[in-house]
C-alpha positions as CSV (number, residue, x, y, z in Angstrom):
1,X,29.9,-9.7,18.9
2,X,30.4,-5.9,19.6
3,X,32.6,-4.8,22.5
4,X,29.4,-3.7,24.5
5,X,28.0,-6.8,23.8
6,X,31.0,-9.1,25.2
7,X,30.6,-6.8,28.5
8,X,26.9,-7.6,28.7
9,X,27.5,-11.2,28.7
10,X,30.2,-11.3,31.2
11,X,27.5,-9.9,33.8
12,X,26.8,-12.1,36.6
13,X,23.1,-10.6,36.4
14,X,22.1,-9.1,33.3
15,X,18.2,-8.7,34.5
16,X,16.7,-5.5,33.1
17,X,13.4,-3.8,33.4
18,X,12.3,-1.6,30.7
19,X,9.5,1.0,31.4
20,X,7.8,2.6,28.5
21,X,4.2,3.5,27.8
22,X,5.3,3.6,24.1
23,X,4.5,0.0,23.1
24,X,6.8,0.5,20.0
25,X,9.5,2.3,21.5
26,X,9.6,-0.3,24.3
27,X,9.5,-3.4,22.3
28,X,12.2,-2.2,20.1
29,X,14.2,-1.0,23.0
30,X,13.7,-4.5,24.6
31,X,14.8,-6.0,21.5
32,X,17.6,-4.3,21.1
33,X,19.3,-4.7,24.2
34,X,18.5,-8.5,24.2
35,X,20.4,-8.7,21.3
36,X,23.4,-6.8,23.2
37,X,23.1,-9.8,26.1
38,X,20.7,-8.3,28.4
39,X,17.5,-10.1,30.0
40,X,14.3,-7.8,29.5
41,X,11.4,-7.8,31.2
42,X,9.2,-4.8,29.3
43,X,6.2,-2.8,31.2
44,X,4.2,-0.2,30.1
45,X,2.9,1.2,33.3
46,X,4.3,2.4,36.9
47,X,2.0,-0.5,38.6
48,X,3.7,-2.8,36.3
49,X,6.8,-1.8,37.0
50,X,6.2,-1.9,40.6
51,X,4.6,-5.2,40.5
52,X,7.9,-6.6,38.4
53,X,9.9,-5.2,41.0
54,X,8.6,-7.1,43.8
55,X,8.8,-10.1,41.9
56,X,12.7,-9.8,41.0
57,X,14.1,-6.8,41.3
58,X,16.4,-6.0,38.1
59,X,20.0,-5.5,38.1
60,X,19.5,-2.5,35.7
61,X,16.9,-0.7,34.8
62,X,15.7,1.6,31.5
63,X,12.7,3.6,32.8
64,X,10.5,6.7,31.1
65,X,10.2,9.5,33.2
66,X,6.6,10.3,32.5
67,X,4.1,7.8,32.1
68,X,0.2,7.8,31.6
69,X,-0.6,6.1,35.2
70,X,2.4,8.5,37.1
71,X,6.0,9.1,37.1
72,X,9.0,7.1,36.5
73,X,10.6,8.3,39.6
74,X,8.0,5.9,41.7
75,X,9.6,3.3,40.1
76,X,13.2,4.5,40.5
77,X,12.4,4.4,44.7
78,X,11.1,0.6,44.2
79,X,14.0,-0.6,42.6
80,X,16.2,1.1,44.9
81,X,14.2,0.0,48.0
82,X,14.3,-3.9,46.7
83,X,18.1,-3.4,45.1
84,X,20.2,-0.6,45.9
85,X,22.9,-1.5,43.8
86,X,20.6,-1.3,40.7
87,X,22.0,0.8,38.0
88,X,19.0,3.2,36.5
89,X,18.7,5.4,33.7
90,X,16.0,7.7,33.1
91,X,14.8,8.0,29.4
92,X,12.4,10.6,28.7
93,X,11.0,12.9,25.6
94,X,11.1,15.6,27.7
95,X,14.5,16.8,29.1
96,X,15.5,19.3,31.2
97,X,17.5,20.4,34.0
98,X,15.0,19.9,36.5
99,X,13.9,16.7,36.1
100,X,17.2,15.3,35.5
101,X,17.9,16.6,39.0
102,X,15.3,14.9,40.0
103,X,16.2,11.4,38.6
104,X,19.7,11.5,40.1
105,X,18.5,12.5,43.9
106,X,16.2,9.4,43.5
107,X,18.7,6.9,42.5
108,X,19.1,6.8,38.6
109,X,23.2,6.8,37.6
110,X,22.0,8.8,34.3
111,X,19.4,10.6,32.5
112,X,19.0,10.3,28.6
113,X,16.6,12.2,26.4
114,X,14.5,10.1,23.4
115,X,15.1,9.0,21.0
116,X,17.6,7.3,22.7
117,X,20.2,4.8,20.5
118,X,20.5,1.1,22.5
119,X,24.1,1.6,22.2
120,X,24.2,5.0,24.3
121,X,21.9,3.1,26.8
122,X,24.1,0.0,26.9
123,X,27.1,2.6,27.5
124,X,25.5,4.5,30.4
125,X,24.1,0.9,31.9
126,X,27.8,-0.3,32.0
127,X,29.5,3.1,32.8
128,X,31.8,2.7,35.9
129,X,30.9,5.3,39.0
130,X,33.7,7.4,38.9
131,X,34.1,7.4,35.1
132,X,31.9,10.5,33.2
133,X,30.3,9.8,30.6
134,X,31.0,10.6,27.7
135,X,29.6,13.9,25.5
136,X,26.2,13.0,23.7
137,X,27.0,12.7,20.0
138,X,23.9,15.0,19.0
139,X,23.0,17.2,21.7
140,X,20.1,19.4,22.4
141,X,20.2,22.7,20.5
142,X,20.1,26.1,22.4
143,X,16.6,26.7,20.8
144,X,15.9,23.3,21.6
145,X,16.5,23.2,25.4
146,X,14.9,27.2,25.8
147,X,11.9,25.4,24.1
148,X,11.9,22.2,26.3
149,X,12.0,24.5,29.3
150,X,9.0,26.8,28.3
151,X,7.1,23.4,27.7
152,X,7.9,22.2,31.1
153,X,6.8,25.7,33.2
154,X,3.7,26.1,30.8
155,X,3.2,22.2,31.8
156,X,3.6,22.8,35.4
157,X,1.3,25.8,35.4
158,X,-1.1,23.5,34.0
159,X,-1.3,25.1,30.6
160,X,-2.3,28.5,31.7
161,X,-0.7,30.9,29.2
162,X,-1.2,33.7,31.3
163,X,0.5,32.3,34.4
164,X,3.8,30.5,32.5
165,X,4.1,34.1,31.0
166,X,4.1,35.9,34.3
167,X,6.8,33.3,36.0
168,X,8.7,33.6,32.2
169,X,8.7,37.3,32.4
170,X,7.7,37.3,29.3
171,X,4.5,39.0,27.6
172,X,1.6,36.6,26.7
173,X,1.5,36.7,23.1
174,X,5.0,36.3,22.3
175,X,4.5,32.9,24.5
176,X,1.4,32.1,22.6
177,X,3.5,32.6,19.4
178,X,5.9,30.2,20.6
179,X,3.7,27.3,22.1
180,X,2.1,27.4,18.6
181,X,5.1,26.4,16.7
182,X,6.8,23.2,16.4
183,X,9.5,22.0,18.7
184,X,13.1,22.9,17.2
185,X,15.7,20.5,16.3
């Protein structure tokens, strides 16, 4: 048994809500967190998550930010309303500063980019409020952060290349070349 598993086992309430619309990821993460001592409830949509919170408000939650039927921020609010002391982690494939700020303002205690290791998730869930989180082992490169920012603005502009280029103050053709490429590592 690892130190993390021992810490989880010592918790009075190990209930955990895992919300992700990617079924294989949700199942793997749920299984990994269960092996570490949590008692997960797995859901795949905002509606399912809100219903699960109404039945039993979890002590911990790992929530995806972007889902097919809405935003994980709605679930953060539902969990906060039902159980103010719950520790909530936002998990997303679209990591950027603006959404991280939104998540923390809504009540999340941490924000992790996908793919996140189960041990990183457990560390974030168990982190003390006054302790600062350890720096990530494998942070995003500057090129990846730039690409994520461009993708976010492009999405907010409803996939309008001309409007996105204007807002980013770059030439439209330059933006088109960037959007045509795969994401940097």
